[in-house]
Structures are given as C-alpha cells and as structure tokens.
N, C-alpha and C positions, 0 to 999 in steps of 0.2 A: 768506337770511332777514334782514329788517331787524331792527335793534336797537330798543329801546324808544323812544329819542328819535326816530328816523327815523319809527317807526309814529305817534307822538304828534304829530310835525310834520305828517305827511300827513293826519291827522285834522283837526288845526286849520285846514290850508289848505282842506280840503274843506268845513268847517263856516264858512269865512270868518271865522275868529277868529285873532287873534295869540296865539301861544304866549309867555307872559311870559318875559323873559329870566332870571329868577331860577329858574323852573321848568325851563328849558332846562339851566341849570348843575346843578341839583339831580339831573336825569336823567343828565347827562354825568359828574358826579362820583360817581355810585353812591349818592347819599343817598336814593334811593327803594327801596332793596332790602330786601326782607323775607326773605332767604334764598333758597334754591333753589326751594322751593315751599312750600305751607301746612304739610306735615308737617315740613319742616326748621325753619320759624319756630316751630312749636309746641314742637318738641323743644329748640330751642337760643336761644329768645327772650331769655333772661337774658344769654347771651353777647353776643347782637347789641346789646343795649341798653347793655352795658358798654363794648364794644370800638368799635362804630361804629352809634350809634343812627340809624335813618332820620329823616329831617326829617319832622316833623308826625306823630311816632309816636303822639302822644296825641291827634290830632285826629279827631273823629268825622264831619267834613264832606268827607273825602276817602276815595275808594277807589282804591287803587294798582292798576292793571292791568299785566299784563306784555305783551311785544310781540305775543305769540300773540293775547291777548284784544282788544288794541286793534285788531289787524288784522281782527277779526271785525265790528267795528262798521261799519255801512254809511254811507259818507259821504252817501248819497242822503237820508239822514234830515235833513240839514242844508241841503238845497237850498231 
C-alpha cells in the first residue's frame, strides 16, 4: 500500500498539476495528520493541537484525505 505522499503525488501527476513543494513537505513531515481516524481525532483533538497541531488545522478550505481515500479518486476525472 502506498503512503499518503505517494498517493497524492500519483493523483497530481494524473491531473497534470504540480504538487507544491511545501505540501509535499507537510505530508512527508506528518503535519497533515489528524490522528489514526475520525474517532481518534474526536477523542484526542486537544492533545493533538497542543502537542503537534496539523498544518492548516483551522482552515475550512482544505479537506485532508488519507491514502486510502486518495487512492479511490479516479485520475480519469482529470484527463
């Protein structure tokens, strides 16, 4: 199974867009993690925000996807 950076990079290539270097670094450095899953985030969000807050945690313009969800997006949508 690919990790999130590999999945997002594959999707970006299929969509013929460049994945910004800063976004690659955020994925690589684990700065896009909201815990293990939604239940974990909801149970432990205060701890995560104090110890290692995700980048853009307060942004309403982004929806973080895990590798499994990114892998389900069809690259054909971008041809």
